[in-house]
ZAMARGU-4260 file (C-alpha; in steps of 0.2 Angstrom, whole numbers, plus 5000, padded with zeros to 4 digits):
<rodrens>
0) 4853/5024/4825 | 4841/5036/4822 | 4837/5027/4803 | 4836/5011/4810 | 4823/5015/4825
5) 4815/5023/4809 | 4815/5009/4802 | 4808/4998/4814 | 4793/5010/4819 | 4789/5010/4800
10) 4791/4990/4797 | 4780/4989/4812 | 4766/5002/4808 | 4767/4993/4792 | 4765/4976/4800
15) 4751/4983/4810 | 4741/4989/4797 | 4742/4972/4785 | 4735/4964/4799 | 4720/4976/4800
20) 4716/4978/4782 | 4712/4956/4781 | 4696/4955/4778 | 4685/4943/4786 | 4689/4929/4786
25) 4703/4930/4774 | 4721/4933/4776 | 4731/4936/4763 | 4749/4939/4765 | 4754/4955/4757
30) 4772/4951/4752 | 4782/4936/4747 | 4804/4937/4753 | 4814/4928/4744 | 4826/4920/4758
35) 4839/4907/4762 | 4834/4898/4775 | 4832/4879/4782 | 4816/4869/4787 | 4806/4854/4795
40) 4789/4853/4799 | 4782/4850/4816 | 4768/4854/4828 | 4775/4867/4835 | 4790/4877/4823
45) 4804/4886/4832 | 4810/4902/4820 | 4830/4905/4816 | 4840/4919/4812 | 4857/4917/4811
50) 4872/4929/4798 | 4879/4912/4788 | 4883/4922/4771 | 4889/4941/4771 | 4885/4954/4757
55) 4894/4961/4743 | 4900/4978/4746 | 4891/4982/4729 | 4871/4989/4737 | 4857/4986/4726
60) 4851/5005/4718 | 4840/5016/4731 | 4826/5022/4717 | 4813/5024/4728 | 4801/5019/4712
65) 4802/5001/4715 | 4802/4987/4728 | 4822/4986/4731 | 4830/4971/4728 | 4838/4959/4742
70) 4856/4961/4741 | 4867/4950/4733 | 4876/4938/4749 | 4889/4927/4744 | 4904/4928/4757
75) 4898/4911/4765 | 4902/4909/4786 | 4907/4892/4790 | 4904/4894/4809 | 4887/4904/4808
80) 4883/4887/4799 | 4888/4875/4812 | 4876/4888/4824 | 4860/4884/4812 | 4864/4866/4812
85) 4865/4865/4832 | 4848/4873/4833 | 4843/4860/4821 | 4853/4846/4831 | 4845/4853/4846
90) 4828/4852/4842 | 4828/4834/4832 | 4837/4830/4849 | 4824/4835/4859 | 4811/4827/4848
95) 4821/4809/4851 | 4821/4814/4870 | 4805/4805/4875 | 4806/4814/4896 | 4805/4832/4888
100) 4790/4837/4877 | 4783/4819/4876 | 4771/4817/4861 | 4775/4834/4851 | 4787/4837/4836
105) 4792/4851/4835 | 4800/4858/4818 | 4812/4874/4812 | 4811/4886/4798 | 4829/4896/4798
110) 4834/4909/4787 | 4848/4918/4785 | 4850/4938/4787 | 4864/4941/4776 | 4871/4952/4788
115) 4859/4965/4783 | 4844/4974/4794 | 4831/4973/4780 | 4836/4957/4777 | 4836/4950/4796
120) 4819/4960/4797 | 4814/4949/4780 | 4815/4933/4788 | 4807/4939/4805 | 4791/4946/4795
125) 4791/4928/4785 | 4794/4921/4804 | 4781/4928/4811 | 4769/4931/4798 | 4773/4911/4786
130) 4774/4909/4769 | 4756/4902/4765 | 4748/4914/4753 | 4730/4913/4761 | 4725/4905/4779
135) 4705/4905/4782 | 4697/4907/4794 | 4709/4916/4805 | 4705/4933/4802 | 4724/4939/4805
140) 4721/4936/4824 | 4725/4918/4827 | 4744/4912/4835 | 4760/4915/4824 | 4767/4900/4814
145) 4782/4900/4823 | 4779/4898/4844 | 4799/4907/4847 | 4813/4914/4837 | 4832/4910/4837
150) 4840/4925/4835 | 4845/4939/4831 | 4864/4938/4831 | 4867/4955/4829 | 4864/4966/4842
155) 4857/4983/4829 | 4844/4966/4823 | 4840/4963/4839 | 4836/4980/4842 | 4825/4983/4827
160) 4816/4966/4826 | 4812/4964/4845 | 4805/4981/4846 | 4792/4974/4833 | 4790/4957/4842
165) 4787/4964/4860 | 4770/4973/4855 | 4765/4954/4850 | 4774/4947/4865 | 4783/4936/4853
170) 4798/4927/4864 | 4814/4931/4856 | 4832/4922/4860 | 4848/4928/4856 | 4863/4920/4858
175) 4873/4931/4852 | 4868/4949/4857 | 4877/4960/4870 | 4869/4977/4870 | 4867/4980/4886
180) 4852/4992/4880 | 4840/4976/4877 | 4840/4972/4896 | 4827/4986/4897 | 4808/4975/4899
185) 4798/4991/4897 | 4805/4992/4876 | 4811/4974/4873 | 4798/4963/4885 | 4799/4948/4877
190) 4816/4949/4875 | 4829/4934/4880 | 4848/4930/4878 | 4860/4915/4885 | 4876/4927/4881
195) 4879/4941/4894 | 4874/4962/4895 | 4891/4970/4888 | 4889/4977/4903 | 4895/4965/4913
200) 4908/4962/4899 | 4915/4978/4901 | 4915/4978/4918 | 4925/4963/4916 | 4938/4971/4904
205) 4937/4984/4918 | 4944/4972/4931 | 4957/4966/4921 | 4960/4980/4914 | 4965/4984/4936
210) 4972/4968/4937 | 4985/4972/4924 | 4987/4991/4933 | 4982/5000/4916 | 4975/5014/4917
215) 4978/5021/4900 | 4971/5014/4886 | 4961/5015/4866 | 4947/5009/4863 | 4940/5006/4845
220) 4921/4999/4844 | 4909/4998/4826 | 4897/5010/4823 | 4883/4998/4828 | 4872/4998/4842
225) 4884/4986/4848 | 4899/4996/4847 | 4891/5010/4852 | 4882/5006/4868 | 4898/4994/4875
230) 4908/5011/4870 | 4896/5018/4882 | 4896/5010/4895 | 4915/5007/4897 | 4919/5026/4896
235) 4906/5026/4910 | 4913/5011/4919 | 4931/5017/4919 | 4928/5033/4925 | 4920/5023/4941
240) 4938/5019/4945 | 4949/5033/4938 | 4954/5027/4924 | 4956/5037/4905 | 4952/5032/4887
245) 4968/5039/4878 | 4959/5037/4859 | 4939/5035/4855 | 4938/5033/4839 | 4924/5025/4829
250) 4927/5006/4814 | 4919/5015/4799 | 4906/5003/4791 | 4912/5006/4772 | 4927/5002/4774
255) 4933/5021/4774 | 4955/5022/4770 | 4953/5037/4778 | 4945/5035/4794 | 4956/5017/4794
260) 4974/5029/4790 | 4965/5041/4804 | 4964/5027/4818 | 4982/5021/4812 | 4989/5035/4814
265) 4982/5037/4830 | 4987/5018/4835 | 5002/5025/4834 | 5008/5041/4841 | 4997/5039/4856
270) 5006/5030/4872 | 4992/5019/4879 | 4999/5001/4875 | 4984/4993/4877 | 4970/4994/4865
275) 4949/4989/4867 | 4941/4983/4853 | 4920/4982/4854 | 4918/4974/4833 | 4913/4958/4823
280) 4928/4955/4815 | 4920/4958/4796 | 4924/4977/4804 | 4941/4973/4810 | 4947/4966/4796
285) 4952/4982/4788 | 4959/4990/4801 | 4970/4974/4806 | 4975/4971/4787 | 4983/4990/4790
290) 4992/4985/4806 | 5000/4970/4796 | 5005/4984/4782 | 5015/4996/4792 | 5021/4985/4805
295) 5015/4989/4820 | 5019/4981/4835 | 5022/4983/4853 | 5002/4985/4858 | 4993/4972/4869
300) 4973/4972/4862 | 4961/4965/4870 | 4946/4955/4861 | 4927/4958/4865 | 4918/4943/4863
305) 4913/4946/4846 | 4929/4945/4838 | 4938/4935/4853 | 4937/4920/4845 | 4935/4923/4827
310) 4946/4911/4813 | 4951/4925/4803 | 4964/4933/4814 | 4971/4917/4821 | 4980/4913/4803
315) 5002/4916/4804 | 5000/4932/4794 | 4993/4940/4809 | 5003/4931/4822 | 5017/4943/4823
320) 5004/4958/4827 | 4990/4948/4839 | 4998/4938/4845 | 4997/4939/4864 | 4979/4947/4861
325) 4967/4944/4877 | 4950/4940/4872 | 4934/4937/4882 | 4927/4924/4875 | 4907/4916/4877
330) 4904/4900/4891 | 4912/4884/4879 | 4903/4870/4881 | 4903/4852/4875 | 4888/4843/4865
335) 4889/4828/4863 | 4886/4817/4845 | 4885/4838/4836 | 4903/4831/4826 | 4894/4815/4821
340) 4877/4823/4815 | 4888/4837/4805 | 4896/4824/4794 | 4882/4817/4792 | 4873/4833/4783
345) 4865/4833/4768 | 4858/4842/4754 | 4843/4839/4745 | 4831/4847/4732 | 4817/4855/4744
350) 4819/4872/4739 | 4816/4876/4758 | 4831/4872/4761 | 4843/4879/4751 | 4855/4887/4762
355) 4865/4868/4763 | 4865/4869/4744 | 4874/4885/4746 | 4885/4879/4760 | 4888/4859/4749
360) 4895/4872/4733 | 4909/4883/4746 | 4915/4867/4756 | 4917/4856/4741 | 4920/4871/4728
365) 4908/4866/4715 | 4891/4869/4708 | 4872/4859/4709 | 4870/4868/4691 | 4872/4858/4678
370) 4881/4867/4665 | 4892/4872/4677 | 4896/4888/4686 | 4911/4901/4680 | 4920/4910/4696
375) 4930/4927/4695 | 4944/4921/4686 | 4933/4912/4673 | 4936/4894/4682 | 4921/4880/4680
380) 4915/4873/4694 | 4917/4853/4694 | 4897/4847/4698 | 4890/4842/4714 | 4883/4825/4718
385) 4879/4829/4733 | 4887/4811/4740 | 4904/4824/4745 | 4915/4817/4761 | 4915/4826/4773
390) 4925/4818/4784 | 4941/4825/4770 | 4936/4843/4775 | 4946/4853/4786 | 4937/4869/4792
395) 4929/4878/4807 | 4910/4869/4803 | 4917/4854/4810 | 4927/4861/4823 | 4918/4856/4837
400) 4935/4860/4849 | 4927/4874/4853 | 4908/4875/4855 | 4904/4894/4860 | 4890/4903/4851
405) 4885/4887/4843 | 4882/4883/4864 | 4873/4896/4868 | 4861/4891/4854 | 4860/4873/4862
410) 4856/4881/4876 | 4843/4895/4869 | 4832/4879/4859 | 4833/4870/4879 | 4828/4883/4886
415) 4810/4887/4871 | 4808/4867/4875 | 4806/4867/4895 | 4797/4884/4894 | 4785/4875/4884
420) 4785/4861/4891 | 4784/4868/4910 | 4767/4876/4902 | 4760/4859/4893 | 4763/4852/4912
425) 4750/4865/4920 | 4736/4858/4931 | 4719/4864/4924 | 4713/4876/4940 | 4729/4876/4945
430) 4736/4887/4932 | 4746/4904/4930 | 4733/4917/4919 | 4715/4924/4926 | 4705/4912/4933
435) 4720/4899/4937 | 4716/4894/4920 | 4731/4885/4911 | 4740/4890/4893 | 4731/4881/4875
440) 4743/4871/4867 | 4731/4868/4852 | 4729/4891/4853 | 4746/4896/4862 | 4747/4914/4864
445) 4765/4921/4864 | 4763/4928/4880 | 4761/4913/4889 | 4776/4907/4882 | 4785/4923/4887
450) 4779/4917/4908 | 4784/4903/4906 | 4804/4906/4900 | 4806/4920/4911 | 4804/4906/4925
455) 4814/4894/4917 | 4826/4883/4925 | 4837/4868/4923 | 4853/4862/4917 | 4863/4853/4901
460) 4871/4839/4901 | 4888/4850/4901 | 4883/4855/4920 | 4878/4874/4914 | 4864/4882/4922
465) 4852/4889/4912 | 4840/4904/4920 | 4835/4921/4915 | 4833/4935/4928 | 4820/4948/4928
470) 4829/4958/4914 | 4829/4942/4901 | 4848/4941/4904 | 4857/4923/4904 | 4867/4921/4921
475) 4886/4931/4919 | 4899/4918/4912 | 4916/4920/4904 | 4931/4914/4898 | 4950/4924/4898
480) 4958/4918/4880 | 4975/4921/4878 | 4978/4921/4859 | 4998/4910/4859 | 5006/4905/4842
485) 5003/4888/4841 | 5019/4874/4829 | 5013/4878/4812 | 5014/4899/4814 | 4995/4901/4819
490) 4988/4909/4835 | 4979/4896/4846 | 4966/4901/4859 | 4972/4896/4877 | 4959/4896/4892
495) 4969/4907/4905 | 4955/4913/4916 | 4936/4914/4920 | 4926/4926/4928 | 4907/4923/4936
500) 4893/4932/4944 | 4884/4926/4958 | 4869/4933/4967 | 4878/4932/4985 | 4897/4934/4979
505) 4895/4947/4966 | 4907/4945/4952 | 4923/4934/4952 | 4938/4935/4941 | 4950/4922/4940
510) 4967/4923/4930 | 4980/4911/4930 | 4995/4923/4926 | 5010/4911/4922 | 5001/4904/4907
515) 4998/4919/4898 | 5010/4924/4883 | 5017/4941/4878 | 5022/4948/4862 | 5033/4959/4870
520) 5053/4961/4872 | 5056/4955/4891 | 5038/4945/4890 | 5028/4952/4902 | 5014/4963/4902
525) 5019/4980/4892 | 5013/4995/4904 | 5000/5006/4900 | 4998/5024/4909 | 5001/5040/4905
530) 5009/5045/4925 | 5018/5033/4931 | 5010/5029/4949 | 5018/5041/4964 | 5024/5034/4976
535) 5020/5033/4994 | 5026/5051/5001 | 5021/5060/4985 | 5004/5064/4981 | 4996/5065/4965
540) 4990/5084/4959 | 4980/5084/4940 | 4987/5092/4924 | 4974/5107/4919 | 4969/5103/4904
545) 4971/5085/4903 | 4961/5068/4910 | 4962/5063/4928 | 4977/5047/4922 | 4989/5063/4921
550) 4995/5069/4935 | 5012/5077/4944 | 5018/5068/4959 | 5022/5078/4972 | 5030/5076/4989
555) 5018/5077/5005 | 5022/5093/5015 | 5031/5091/5034 | 5020/5084/5044 | 5008/5074/5031
560) 5011/5058/5024 | 5003/5045/5011 | 5006/5026/5014 | 4997/5022/4998 | 5002/5022/4979
565) 4992/5035/4969 | 4988/5044/4984 | 4975/5057/4979 | 4978/5067/4997 | 4991/5066/5011
570) 4988/5062/5028 | 4992/5074/5041 | 4999/5065/5057 | 4993/5066/5075 | 4999/5080/5085
575) 5011/5068/5094 | 5018/5061/5078 | 5028/5067/5061 | 5030/5062/5045 | 5046/5055/5042
580) 5061/5060/5029 | 5054/5049/5015 | 5035/5054/5019 | 5028/5037/5020 | 5025/5035/5038
585) 5021/5045/5054 | 5035/5045/5067 | 5034/5050/5086 | 5041/5068/5085 | 5056/5070/5091
590) 5053/5076/5110 | 5066/5091/5118 | 5070/5094/5133 | 5086/5099/5140 | 5093/5085/5146
595) 5113/5076/5153 | 5117/5071/5139 | 5114/5084/5128 | 5131/5098/5128 | 5122/5113/5133
600) 5115/5103/5147 | 5133/5096/5151 | 5140/5111/5152 | 5126/5121/5163 | 5130/5104/5176
605) 5148/5107/5177 | 5146/5124/5179 | 5132/5126/5191 | 5143/5108/5202 | 5160/5121/5201
610) 5148/5134/5209 | 5143/5122/5224 | 5161/5118/5224 | 5166/5137/5225 | 5156/5141/5237
615) 5159/5125/5246 | 5176/5132/5248 | 5177/5150/5253 | 5165/5142/5267 | 5179/5130/5274
620) 5191/5145/5269 | 5179/5158/5280 | 5179/5142/5294 | 5197/5140/5296 | 5197/5160/5296
625) 5183/5162/5307 | 5193/5170/5320 | 5203/5183/5310 | 5195/5202/5310 | 5191/5201/5290
630) 5181/5189/5293 | 5171/5193/5309 | 5171/5212/5302 | 5159/5209/5289 | 5148/5196/5299
635) 5151/5179/5297 | 5135/5172/5302 | 5124/5182/5288 | 5141/5178/5280 | 5139/5159/5280
640) 5121/5161/5278 | 5124/5170/5264 | 5139/5157/5253 | 5124/5145/5258 | 5108/5150/5252
645) 5122/5155/5235 | 5123/5135/5236 | 5106/5132/5235 | 5104/5143/5220 | 5117/5131/5211
650) 5111/5116/5217 | 5094/5120/5208 | 5101/5122/5191 | 5098/5102/5194 | 5079/5104/5194
655) 5078/5113/5178 | 5092/5100/5168 | 5085/5081/5164 | 5066/5076/5157 | 5051/5087/5166
660) 5041/5076/5180 | 5029/5083/5192 | 5041/5085/5205 | 5053/5093/5196 | 5043/5103/5189
665) 5033/5107/5210 | 5052/5109/5215 | 5063/5119/5204 | 5055/5136/5205 | 5050/5136/5222
670) 5067/5131/5225 | 5073/5144/5215 | 5063/5159/5222 | 5067/5151/5240 | 5085/5151/5238
675) 5087/5169/5232 | 5076/5175/5242 | 5088/5170/5257 | 5103/5175/5246 | 5093/5195/5242
680) 5089/5195/5261 | 5104/5190/5269 | 5114/5203/5259 | 5098/5217/5263 | 5101/5211/5283
685) 5121/5215/5280 | 5120/5234/5271 | 5106/5237/5284 | 5120/5235/5298 | 5135/5241/5288
690) 5124/5257/5287 | 5121/5254/5306 | 5139/5252/5310 | 5141/5269/5303 | 5129/5276/5312
695) 5132/5270/5328 | 5150/5279/5324 | 5139/5296/5325 | 5135/5303/5343 | 5120/5305/5338
700) 5117/5288/5330 | 5126/5279/5345 | 5108/5268/5349 | 5109/5263/5332 | 5115/5242/5334
705) 5103/5239/5349 | 5090/5238/5333 | 5101/5227/5324 | 5109/5214/5335 | 5111/5194/5331
710) 5094/5190/5335 | 5085/5205/5323 | 5096/5201/5307 | 5093/5180/5308 | 5075/5187/5311
715) 5073/5200/5298 | 5082/5184/5285 | 5068/5176/5293 | 5053/5185/5291 | 5058/5191/5272
720) 5062/5172/5265 | 5046/5165/5277 | 5036/5178/5263 | 5043/5168/5250 | 5039/5154/5257
725) 5019/5158/5259 | 5017/5162/5238 | 5028/5145/5233 | 5015/5138/5246 | 4998/5146/5239
730) 5006/5141/5223 | 5008/5126/5224 | 4994/5120/5231 | 4981/5131/5220 | 4988/5130/5202
735) 5005/5119/5202 | 5018/5117/5188 | 5017/5101/5179 | 5027/5093/5162 | 5019/5100/5147
740) 5021/5095/5129 | 5024/5112/5117 | 5020/5106/5099 | 5021/5127/5096 | 5037/5130/5094
745) 5044/5117/5082 | 5029/5107/5074 | 5043/5095/5070 | 5046/5093/5088 | 5037/5090/5105
750) 5046/5103/5116 | 5045/5094/5134 | 5046/5108/5147 | 5036/5114/5164 | 5019/5122/5163
755) 5021/5138/5177 | 5001/5134/5180 | 5000/5148/5189 | 5005/5165/5179 | 5000/5178/5193
760) 5010/5163/5205 | 5025/5164/5195 | 5026/5181/5193 | 5022/5186/5211 | 5036/5176/5214
765) 5052/5187/5203 | 5045/5201/5208 | 5046/5198/5226 | 5064/5192/5223 | 5066/5208/5212
770) 5057/5219/5226 | 5072/5212/5237 | 5086/5216/5225 | 5079/5232/5222 | 5079/5240/5238
775) 5096/5231/5241 | 5106/5239/5226 | 5095/5256/5234 | 5103/5254/5252 | 5121/5247/5246
780) 5122/5262/5230 | 5118/5276/5245 | 5130/5268/5257 | 5145/5268/5244 | 5154/5282/5252
785) 5150/5276/5269 | 5170/5278/5275 | 5174/5258/5281 | 5193/5251/5279 | 5185/5235/5271
790) 5170/5244/5260 | 5156/5233/5261 | 5143/5245/5254 | 5151/5243/5236 | 5155/5228/5235
795) 5138/5225/5238 | 5131/5237/5227 | 5143/5232/5214 | 5135/5214/5217 | 5115/5220/5216
800) 5122/5228/5199 | 5126/5212/5192 | 5113/5206/5200 | 5099/5216/5192 | 5109/5217/5177
805) 5107/5199/5173 | 5090/5199/5176 | 5083/5211/5169 | 5093/5206/5152 | 5084/5188/5156
810) 5066/5196/5153 | 5067/5198/5134 | 5081/5184/5130 | 5069/5170/5141 | 5054/5178/5129
815) 5063/5175/5113 | 5070/5156/5117 | 5060/5143/5110 | 5060/5127/5120 | 5077/5119/5129
820) 5085/5135/5128 | 5073/5148/5135 | 5075/5134/5150 | 5095/5138/5150 | 5093/5155/5146
825) 5086/5152/5165 | 5099/5142/5169 | 5109/5154/5163 | 5102/5170/5171 | 5101/5161/5188
830) 5122/5154/5190 | 5126/5171/5178 | 5120/5181/5197 | 5124/5168/5207 | 5141/5169/5202
835) 5144/5187/5203 | 5136/5187/5223 | 5150/5176/5225 | 5163/5184/5216 | 5159/5204/5219
840) 5155/5197/5237 | 5169/5184/5244 | 5182/5186/5230 | 5190/5204/5240 | 5187/5194/5256
845) 5197/5179/5250 | 5210/5187/5241 | 5216/5196/5260 | 5217/5180/5272 | 5222/5170/5256
850) 5235/5180/5247 | 5237/5198/5261 | 5238/5189/5276 | 5246/5204/5283 | 5230/5215/5277
855) 5218/5202/5289 | 5225/5209/5306 | 5216/5221/5319 | 5234/5230/5317 | 5232/5234/5300
860) 5213/5233/5301 | 5214/5251/5316 | 5229/5259/5303 | 5219/5260/5291 | 5203/5266/5302
865) 5213/5278/5308 | 5221/5285/5292 | 5202/5290/5288 | 5197/5299/5301
</rodrens>
């Protein structure tokens, strides 16, 4: 690239020097180039540069002492000559069009660039300076002989030539140069093109890769500005989409076999099944020949527009290897009358039209030299007459079924003609230039035509709109081609899609999936990925030292999901949701509470109802035997009150089971606290009565019972219970317990529980129960050895010992139990303590009443009292 820039600067410098060295009054041509071309005179000339022939591999020796000779070009390109003749056809069509450039005849000067930058630059210089040896009275400052140049098709050539022509604002319209660098208006102010930029082509390719899910592809490109700039854009676009290039190789310009073999090795060893190629077909031939020799199949080739329509590879020899190739092609058009015009061409003796003779010799295999001409195989060619019939030939020259580059040439000529027509339609005093002046057609300045070219806007006979954006680029539109096998074993081009870009719609890619031919065993698109896509429920984890397309798939953590393919990160579920087993969607968390359907809930409910039933049964027994000594001796009123409170204790358990609701949360602890206070206060009063009875039996304590009559007992129980009622009322009115969804115990579940609201209120409720229990236990323990026939104090002591042990064990068990099990521990403590009180206090009495009624008599009780005394 630096060599090219150096050549450009050097030739630009020489060109300027030549202009400055011209003497006053006379402008002399400083050099003369021998170039092949075509010429037609006219009022205004349009220049053209085409790749009609290809240079031989043997280059002229560079001694740097004499002027280097132009390399000999022999390989003739029929398609390129068709493009040159399309320019001639378009100019003739314009000349015969009375509505476009009336009273003006256009001519042309076309040169063959021989696929060499040096030759192309010589041709451009000849077009700009002319070929006349001496031009008088112009002082080398007049307008150039040509008003503009059509070409050069090569990006490298266009960069070099346009950088010089831009200094003089001479318009240059390329029909095939696609390098995105040419869109730089500061470097190339007078460059236009009728083909989309490579930047658009690259975006199209990446969109196709995205469409088929090909994220891991190989890249091969030519070692010139076209390939290098396209490769840079391709890398950038791939990174933008998160795709990767598995390998990137440069095609050698000198067909170096070592480099070719290295590229072949990379294609074979790479896991990429899709290979993108930016190159002209001439540079790609050695590689494709090697593909055939090494029998490389199973690759999906994607061709850039430079070789997507090339006939070189569409032979039966390449069909097994290149069949199914997908190509980005220039928009195909139709030019009415072109085919007949191509068949009417004839050679003449004008030396300026020598390229037509070369074409004639190549297409008919003859020679215009009367003595014959020997070829490499020493065969003598027949003599050309110039009257041979082109209708008998079948070459790409006469094939107008897929006009693409030729159609771009046609649009370029008409763009120049329309710009010139608009320039001539200018009304003096209303012009676009300084002082509202118009351009003078007799002394036309190149920059004036550039102004009108920038604003050109017309529609071709085929219906395509032609205009240029601010960078000189044409409207972006491509055909997507698929190489499909034909009946004769060769390859035919089949259009399978189209892509265009509009200011409002952006880039729109349309593909016909059913029209594709896939050259694979399953006849389906190949998979070309470094790593298989991560399914939903997993995320991508890059592998250190590898491209981003190579990754591992890690499952999402608990409580996280990914519901898309190839997710970068897993998404955390909201608080009340949890990931399903597949980790691809959030589902509502399981709400856990002690329900009646739960086995544990069923067991505790059964135990609660059993305790309630036993309490009721004992009450019935005591009611039926209420007049017996054993019932009367144990204060039957307090016994019934105690049984009632125990029944409430058993029943309050039911408030702890089931889905927590506001009313159940408020009642459960209140009912529990009041029931247990009623129970403990009854036991406390019973204990105090026992002590009072003992003291009243002594002479010094005969008046003790008057303070513990029935009224005092009821009042004491009522007052002690009322205190708990006050505590509960204050608690519920200030900080009432409420249902609460707790997700702190287990992240995967929501524990639905009752929040106590006020810890102080709950603590006072339990503390008051504990205080009464402690006082009752202390009094019962101190009076355990009182001489009583039926020692009630011992049974109370034992019952309170059970009660205290249960609730002391409850505290650590409750604190360490998660979720619904904390509720179950509290219920178990209630049931255990209730059963302990029920059994310890009432079981001995029921035992005597039911099994030993003989002991339930006053005589038996008095006998024991007498024995004790």
